[in-house]
FISETOR-869894 format. One record per residue (C-alpha): chain; x, y, z; residue number from 1. Coordinates in steps of 0.02 Angstrom, whole numbers. Layout:
N
   nulo     east    north       up   nuse
      A        X        Y        Z    NUM
...
END
This chain:
312
   nulo     east    north       up   nuse
      A       10      -16        7      1
      A       48      154      -35      2
      A       94      282      106      3
      A        7      460      104      4
      A      181      530      107      5
      A      239      438      -49      6
      A       83      480     -159      7
      A      105      661     -112      8
      A      292      635     -163      9
      A      231      581     -290     10
      A       98      698     -352     11
      A      230      813     -295     12
      A      349      725     -426     13
      A      206      731     -566     14
      A      177      929     -550     15
      A      345      961     -572     16
      A      372      862     -730     17
      A      195      933     -797     18
      A      269     1120     -758     19
      A      458     1078     -836     20
      A      370      997    -1000     21
      A      232     1122    -1034     22
      A      356     1261     -973     23
      A      282     1448    -1059     24
      A      147     1364    -1112     25
      A       80     1347     -922     26
      A      123     1514     -893     27
      A       29     1596    -1049     28
      A     -138     1477     -999     29
      A     -101     1539     -820     30
      A      -97     1716     -868     31
      A     -287     1709     -946     32
      A     -325     1667     -781     33
      A     -440     1483     -844     34
      A     -412     1379     -702     35
      A     -456     1242     -790     36
      A     -355     1260     -919     37
      A     -207     1243     -809     38
      A     -283     1080     -715     39
      A     -288     1019     -891     40
      A     -124     1073     -929     41
      A      -47     1011     -774     42
      A     -109      839     -787     43
      A      -68      818     -963     44
      A     -241      822    -1033     45
      A     -265      912    -1195     46
      A     -318     1083    -1124     47
      A     -420     1223    -1211     48
      A     -303     1329    -1298     49
      A     -311     1534    -1316     50
      A     -311     1604    -1486     51
      A     -325     1773    -1512     52
      A     -494     1842    -1593     53
      A     -484     1992    -1694     54
      A     -635     2054    -1637     55
      A     -656     1998    -1470     56
      A     -474     1975    -1424     57
      A     -426     1813    -1330     58
      A     -548     1652    -1374     59
      A     -549     1484    -1330     60
      A     -486     1326    -1483     61
      A     -419     1179    -1507     62
      A     -291     1250    -1677     63
      A     -121     1279    -1604     64
      A      -64     1413    -1724     65
      A       50     1551    -1750     66
      A      -64     1660    -1656     67
      A      -83     1538    -1506     68
      A      -24     1613    -1331     69
      A       16     1772    -1386     70
      A      -83     1925    -1313     71
      A     -111     2098    -1424     72
      A      -55     2208    -1280     73
      A       65     2339    -1381     74
      A       60     2449    -1239     75
      A      228     2527    -1145     76
      A      172     2392    -1009     77
      A      200     2236    -1131     78
      A      299     2274    -1270     79
      A      463     2309    -1268     80
      A      471     2414    -1431     81
      A      323     2503    -1358     82
      A      428     2548    -1201     83
      A      572     2601    -1264     84
      A      476     2725    -1375     85
      A      397     2788    -1246     86
      A      397     2952    -1117     87
      A      454     2916     -948     88
      A      407     3016     -803     89
      A      526     3043     -646     90
      A      443     3124     -482     91
      A      409     3135     -302     92
      A      244     3093     -261     93
      A      152     3152     -119     94
      A      200     3035       -3     95
      A      390     3093      -36     96
      A      414     2924     -150     97
      A      522     2923     -282     98
      A      445     2850     -445     99
      A      484     2812     -619    100
      A      309     2827     -716    101
      A      278     2771     -915    102
      A       88     2786    -1011    103
      A       15     2606    -1021    104
      A     -101     2676    -1138    105
      A     -280     2737    -1085    106
      A     -245     2865     -991    107
      A     -165     2723     -864    108
      A       13     2757     -814    109
      A       95     2604     -727    110
      A      279     2617     -621    111
      A      439     2566     -698    112
      A      518     2566     -535    113
      A      447     2632     -387    114
      A      495     2683     -190    115
      A      414     2548     -109    116
      A      532     2421     -183    117
      A      680     2479      -86    118
      A      667     2354       58    119
      A      669     2218      -70    120
      A      839     2291     -135    121
      A      902     2316       33    122
      A      889     2144       48    123
      A      930     2063     -116    124
      A     1115     2158     -107    125
      A     1132     2112       69    126
      A     1109     1913       26    127
      A     1200     1944     -153    128
      A     1347     2013      -72    129
      A     1369     1987      115    130
      A     1520     1863      157    131
      A     1602     1848      -39    132
      A     1765     1806      -45    133
      A     1811     1934     -178    134
      A     1722     2086      -57    135
      A     1896     2132       28    136
      A     1938     2170     -147    137
      A     1785     2270     -227    138
      A     1665     2156     -314    139
      A     1639     2138     -497    140
      A     1456     2171     -523    141
      A     1345     2167     -671    142
      A     1141     2223     -659    143
      A     1038     2251     -796    144
      A      911     2382     -788    145
      A      940     2550     -682    146
      A      768     2602     -688    147
      A      771     2735     -524    148
      A      969     2679     -467    149
      A      902     2577     -304    150
      A     1007     2425     -332    151
      A     1147     2501     -405    152
      A     1144     2651     -255    153
      A     1181     2502     -141    154
      A     1291     2418     -243    155
      A     1406     2575     -233    156
      A     1380     2583      -43    157
      A     1459     2435      -15    158
      A     1585     2434      129    159
      A     1716     2416      -11    160
      A     1659     2502     -201    161
      A     1654     2370     -344    162
      A     1805     2379     -437    163
      A     1702     2343     -591    164
      A     1520     2390     -591    165
      A     1422     2354     -759    166
      A     1251     2450     -796    167
      A     1167     2391     -944    168
      A     1025     2526    -1000    169
      A      914     2533    -1143    170
      A      801     2659    -1113    171
      A      835     2859    -1190    172
      A      755     2943    -1038    173
      A      857     2840     -905    174
      A     1014     2862     -991    175
      A      986     3041     -978    176
      A      915     3037     -804    177
      A     1102     2910     -763    178
      A     1204     3047     -860    179
      A     1108     3183     -737    180
      A     1150     3102     -595    181
      A     1339     3076     -653    182
      A     1330     2862     -652    183
      A     1433     2893     -806    184
      A     1580     2966     -708    185
      A     1575     2830     -551    186
      A     1742     2786     -551    187
      A     1728     2591     -610    188
      A     1554     2586     -673    189
      A     1539     2559     -846    190
      A     1359     2587     -946    191
      A     1351     2489    -1089    192
      A     1193     2586    -1176    193
      A     1054     2464    -1247    194
      A      964     2285    -1217    195
      A     1051     2147    -1144    196
      A     1005     2037    -1307    197
      A     1140     2154    -1390    198
      A     1289     2149    -1271    199
      A     1237     1951    -1222    200
      A     1350     1895    -1369    201
      A     1483     2014    -1383    202
      A     1650     2056    -1332    203
      A     1567     2214    -1230    204
      A     1518     2100    -1101    205
      A     1630     1937    -1108    206
      A     1782     2063    -1124    207
      A     1735     2078     -905    208
      A     1808     1900     -866    209
      A     1654     1849     -771    210
      A     1562     1937     -624    211
      A     1528     1909     -454    212
      A     1375     1973     -421    213
      A     1219     1974     -573    214
      A     1053     2080     -549    215
      A      911     2091     -673    216
      A      777     2194     -667    217
      A      703     2237     -838    218
      A      544     2303     -885    219
      A      412     2221    -1023    220
      A      506     2069    -1056    221
      A      416     1905    -1057    222
      A      478     1761     -930    223
      A      522     1681    -1132    224
      A      661     1833    -1119    225
      A      717     1817     -930    226
      A      703     1603     -943    227
      A      847     1670    -1123    228
      A      924     1780     -974    229
      A      949     1623     -866    230
      A     1031     1502     -996    231
      A     1174     1625     -993    232
      A     1206     1657     -830    233
      A     1323     1504     -801    234
      A     1437     1578     -951    235
      A     1426     1745     -842    236
      A     1479     1722     -662    237
      A     1641     1722     -622    238
      A     1645     1548     -500    239
      A     1537     1450     -381    240
      A     1560     1591     -268    241
      A     1470     1712     -380    242
      A     1282     1729     -343    243
      A     1129     1784     -475    244
      A      959     1872     -448    245
      A      813     1944     -516    246
      A      666     2033     -469    247
      A      544     1910     -444    248
      A      387     2010     -487    249
      A      308     1906     -641    250
      A      125     1839     -584    251
      A      149     1949     -423    252
      A      -74     1991     -427    253
      A     -110     1822     -390    254
      A      -38     1706     -267    255
      A      -74     1550     -388    256
      A       30     1640     -523    257
      A      175     1681     -426    258
      A      197     1532     -367    259
      A      197     1444     -545    260
      A      323     1579     -596    261
      A      439     1558     -438    262
      A      445     1357     -469    263
      A      452     1364     -663    264
      A      602     1489     -641    265
      A      687     1371     -492    266
      A      659     1213     -624    267
      A      731     1318     -756    268
      A      891     1388     -673    269
      A      904     1184     -604    270
      A      936     1139     -789    271
      A     1072     1261     -823    272
      A     1151     1203     -691    273
      A     1098     1347     -567    274
      A     1032     1299     -346    275
      A      918     1432     -306    276
      A      883     1491     -129    277
      A      710     1570      -91    278
      A      700     1692       72    279
      A      522     1770       98    280
      A      517     1955      125    281
      A      356     2042      193    282
      A      314     2178       45    283
      A      254     2332      165    284
      A       76     2368       97    285
      A       66     2404      -34    286
      A      -67     2526       -5    287
      A     -158     2603     -135    288
      A      -79     2753      -57    289
      A       92     2703     -115    290
      A       46     2651     -284    291
      A       55     2838     -337    292
      A      -96     2822     -475    293
      A        8     2679     -545    294
      A      -67     2516     -594    295
      A      -44     2380     -463    296
      A      100     2271     -523    297
      A      126     2201     -354    298
      A      -22     2145     -220    299
      A       46     1997     -131    300
      A       94     2016       57    301
      A      249     1921       39    302
      A      416     1935      -79    303
      A      507     1781     -144    304
      A      675     1832     -153    305
      A      798     1706     -259    306
      A      980     1683     -242    307
      A     1040     1572     -368    308
      A     1227     1504     -373    309
      A     1316     1392     -464    310
      A     1289     1188     -422    311
      A     1452     1084     -365    312
END
C-alpha cells in the first residue's frame, strides 16, 4: 500500500514534470486566468487553447497555430519596443516616494520602478554580497536595468566599492537620468547603452571576464526572455561563489500565478546548472496610497527573493 507521504511525493513529482514539460505554455495559459485550462495542462490532458480573435481578443479553440498563446497588448507595459519608444516620468509623489512612470495606454500609468521596492533591494544586495570572498577587494558586478538606480546605489555603497560595476540600460530617458545623476563619471562604472540581448554575445560583455554578482530587473519583457537570460548566467558568473538574482515580480497579483512562475524559474535554473535558495520578505503594504496612481503590479503580502549559485 502506498503511504500518504509517498503519494504526496509522487503527485509533486508529476506536477514538477508537468511544469517542466509545459514550460512557458503553462505560464501563458495561467495568465489568461482560466483555472480549468491550467488544471488540464498540469494533468497532461488536452487543454483548451487560447488564440487571438481579431474582434474579441482572447478566445478558446483547439487549433495551435502561430497566433496561439500570444497577447495582443502592444502598450509600453507589455511590449519592449513600445516601452523603449515611450517617454518616462521621474517624479516624487505626495508621500515623498520617488517613482518612475510610463504611459500604459487609455490614460493609465504603470510604475517602471517605485520607492516601495527599496526594502526588497536592500535585502537582495545583502544576500548577494555579504560574505563573498572577493568582497575585500571589491566585487565585479553586472546589473541589467537601472530604473530608479536603487540597487546600483546600494552596490556603490558597499563597504568596499565595486572594482567593476557594469550597468546595461536601453531606455533613452533612463540613460539621460543616469547622466544627470553622474553615473557615467563614477569610478569603476561602465554603462552599456542598449538591451542585454545586444551585448550577451559580444566582447563588450564577455571581455570583462565574468562577474561576482549579477542582477536583472527589466521592464515589459516576458518570462521567455527572462529564461533566455537564465541560460546565459553560467557563462557570466565568475565562479562557484558568485551569485545571481532577479526581481521576482512576474504573476505577483495572484498567489497561484506567482507560485507557478517561481517554481518554473527554479526548475529552468536547475537545468542550467544553478541552485536557488528562496527567502520570503514581507511587502510593506502595498496600500493604495503608495501606488501614486499606477496600475498595481504587486499585490501579494510576500515577496519571494531568489539567490542562485552554480551547482558544485
